[in-house]
N, C-alpha and C positions, 0 to 999 in steps of 0.2 A: 907689773904682777900678774902672774898668770892666772886663769879663771882656776877654782879649785874642782868644778866639775862641768859638765857638758851635759844637758840633757837633749836627746835626739829622738823626736816623733817621725816616724817615717809613714806616710800615707800614699795612695796611689795617685795622687793628684800633687801634693808638695810634701817637701821634708822641711822641718822647724827646728831651729838649734837654739839653744840658750846657752849663755855661759852664763855660771853664778860664781858669786866671790865668797870667801869663807862663812860668809853669815845667810848664805842662801838667797843674798838680792841678785837680781838679773842684771848684768853689766854689759850685755852683747848678743846679737841675734843676727842668725843667719838664715836666709829663706831662699829652697831651690823650688821653682815650680815646673811642674811636664809643659805646661803651653805658657811661655811667656816669652816675648819677643823683646831679648836683652843681647843685644849684638855684641857687645864688650862687658868684660867684668875684672874688676881690680886684679891685678897679677898674672891676667891671661896674656901669653905671646902671640904678638900680631905684626903683619908686616905691611906696609904700605910704602907711597911713594909722597915724598915731600911735593904738594902743590905750589906752595907761596912762602916766603918767606915775610915777617913783618916784625923786625927787632923793634920797631917804635910800641909794639904791642909785646912785647917779651918773648916772642919764639915766631912760629912758622905755623901753617895748616897742614897737614898731612890727609891723604885720601888712603884709607884704608883698605885693604884688598879682602874679595869676599863679598864687596856690598855690604860692608860693615859700617860704613858712614864717613864722617870726616873728624877729626881728633886735633889736638892744638900740643906743639912739641915746643916747651922750653926751650930757647937758644941763647947764646952770648954771642957778643961780638967775636970774630975770630973764629966760630964754630965748624967751618971747613964743609959745613953740606952745601950740595947745590940743588937747585929747584928741577924737579924729576928724577931725583937719585930715589935708588929703593933702598928701605930702610928696613933693619930687623928690631922690632919693638916691644915693649909691655907697656900693659896699661896700668897707669897710675892712679886716676882716678875717673869715674865711671861717669857717665851724661846724667843732666839733673833737667828737668822743667825749666821753662823758660830760654828754649834753645842753648842751654849750658853744654858746651862739646865735653867729649871724653877728652882726658888729658894723657898723653902717652910720654914715656921716657925711652932713650936709647937703651935694646936691653943688655949692652954690657955696661951701662950705668945705673940701671935700674935697682932699686931695694927688694929684697926678698918678702913677698908679702905672706909667703906660708904661714911661718909663726908668728903673725904679727898679736899683738897684746888685744884683746887678754887670752886669746884661745890658746897658743903653746901647746902644750902636752900632757893638757887637762883628761883625765879619764873620762869616756862616754859613754853613757847611761841610757839605754834604750826606754823608751817609756812609751804608754800604750796611745792610740790616737783620742783628740779630747783630753790628755793630762791637763790638770787645772794649773800647775805652775809654769807650763809652755803657754799656756794660754794665758794668764794674767801677765805674766811677761809681755806677750802681743798687743794686749789692752793695755798695757802701761805705757809703751811705745808710740803708742798714736793718740794717748788721752791729754787732753789740753792742761790740764791740773795734776800735779803730782803731790803728795803728803810728804812730810818733811819728819825723820824721826821723831824730832823732839815736839812735834806738832805745828800745826801751820802749814802751807803749802807754797810751791810755785807754781806759775803759770806761763806756758811757753807759747808764742806766737810767733811764726815764721810768716816773714815779709819777704818781698822781693829783695830787700835791701838788707835785711840782716834778722836774727832771733831776737826779740823781745822778751824779758824774764821779767814777773813782777813779783815779789814777796809777800806773802799774806801771812800775818803774825796769829790768825783767829785760831783760837785753839792751844795757843800755849801759855802754858802755866811757870814761866822763869821768874825767878825771885833776883831781886838786887835793884841797883840803881839800872838808869834807863840805857846807860852806854854798855852796861855789863850785858842786859837782856838784848839790846841791840847785837852785840858782839856774836853772841851765841847763835841768834837765829841768822846771822850774815853768814856765819862760818857752815851753819848746816844747810842753808841755800847753796852755797858756793861747791861743797861737795857734790850734792845732790844734782845741779846743773851739771856738774863735770860727768858725773855716770849717764846723765840723760842724754848728754850731746853722743856720748858712745852708743850708746841703745839704740839711738833715733837715727844714727848715721847721719849728724848733722856736721854742718861747717860754715865756715863764712864769719862774719861780722857777729858776736853774740854781746849781748848788751843787757846787763843784771841791774834794775834799779834797788839799791841795798836799802835796809831799814835804817833810819838814823835815829839818834846821832851817831857819826861813825868818823874820830878822829884820823889822822895818817898813819898813826902805828895800827890801829884796827883794821883800817884798810889794808893795811902791809899784810894782817894776817889773813884777813879774806882772799886778797889776790893769791897768797901764797898756797890756801887751801885750795885753791879751786886750781891752781895750775899742778902742785902734787897729788890731788886725785886723778886730774885727767891724764897724767903721766904714767900712773898707776894701770891706767884700764887700756891705753890708746899708744899706739905706736904714730899717730898723724903729729904732725908740727903744731904747737901752740905758742901763743906768744900774749901775757894777759898783762893789764897796765894797772896800776894805782886806783883807785876809784876817783872820779872827778870831786869837785868842791860841790856837784851837787848828788854825789853818793853814785855815779853810775859807773859799774864794773864793767869794762870793755875787755874783750878777747878776740882774737883771730885764730880760726883754728883751720888747717889746711882741709880741703875736700877730700873725700874720699870715697865711699862708695855712695850710692843711689839711697837717696834719703826713705827710709821705709813708708814713710806716710806716700810717698808718690806711687809706691808701687801697692798699696792697698786701698786708699782712699782717693776719690775724687776732688775736682778742684772746690767743691764746697765742702769738704770734710767729712763726707759720707764713705761710706763701705763701697767700693764697687761692685756691680753686678759680678764680675769674675770672684772677686774677696766674698760675696755673699753665696757663691756657687759654690768655693771652696769650704767654707765654713760648712755648709749643707752635708757636703761628701765627705768631710771629716766624722760628723755625726753620724751619717750612713754605716761608715767601716764600723765605729764603736757599736752599733748596733748589729751589725753583721757579725764581728766577735762574739757579742753574746748570746744570739741567736742564730746559731750556725745552720738550722735547717729552714729557716722562715724565709719566705718571698718578702721582701720589703720595698716600699713605695718611699721615694724622697719627694716631699711637699715643696717647692721653692716659689719664693717672690716673682712675681712675673717678669723683671729685667733679669734676674739670674737663672730663670728657664730659658728665657730666649738666648741668652748668652750660652748656656749649655748646648741648645740645640745646634746653635751657630758655628760654635768653635770647641765642643766637647767631645767629639766623636772619640779621639783618641785615651780622653778620660772615661769614658763608659768603657770602654774596650779593655783597659788597663784593672779595671773593677771586675770586670767578666773574667778576668783570666786569672785574677786574686781569690775570688770569691766565688765563682761560678755566675751563670746565667740566672739570677734571682732577684736583678732589682728594675724597679719602674721607675720611671719619671715623670712628674706633672706639675703642676699650678693650680691650685685654687686662689693665690696671691697672697699666700698669708705675708704675717710682719716679718716672722723668720723663719727659716728652715726649719722642716717636720719631718719626721719618719716613723712611719707606723707600719705595721705586718699587712701587705696585701693578701686580702682575701683567695 
């Protein structure tokens, strides 16, 4: 299912895009930053040399050209490649935290990622910096808890081994027998989980603790709802099992893009100084458009200000070229970025 429409927010520091379904719900996000060290991106053509084969691990290791690092190439017996051979490749999955290498495929066998679901050919709508729909989508994509349409919520916790999902029924007003109520919330949770995996760029093992009671037929409906919704919003491979006797729905999702949280948050789950700085720059552009003649000052929390001083020369130059040389930057160490008219 392609997106119904795409919102695109273009700022000097970054471009944020949100794909929305027919109900206006966000189902996918794209983020392009002016200053971010991302050596490879999904779908990108690359070249490299096969450094070593490791069929016991399912493939071989490729040294990418141009200092882009190492990647893993899936291979089978009789692949016909030799160590040291130069290869034309395409990035099939981006690297992740925990020394998870990028994965590449031979260029002539790689899938076309340009129109992967849900992006397709949906119309693109330009929105102003600070657009609330875009902001809410990005906040949702890194939130621990997500509300369900019928009440209640799901909580997602990513560990090194898997993504653990808990279903909370607080606030639901379903009527009927316990089994009927449980099925309704589990169906809602399965559908929302499928959307959240795509929205957050997650993959690997997913385990959802379903609400009981859950018999085999109800479990089949829950599994099918998850698979159907996921395949509608994503081109990634997915395999989902019937819930276990303990009520655990297990799914394996092919990795593709770097999880959004790894690009926006630190290991403690807080926004990185770069992300806080970009939030401030976006707010600065909002004010600059509203007050086209004013000199403005961006007051940043100290870690974000330090990051801007060390790595933000290109950003400050881009803003000056776009709005004129009328911005100053300071830090009184506020909790959140502030913008005010400079004297």
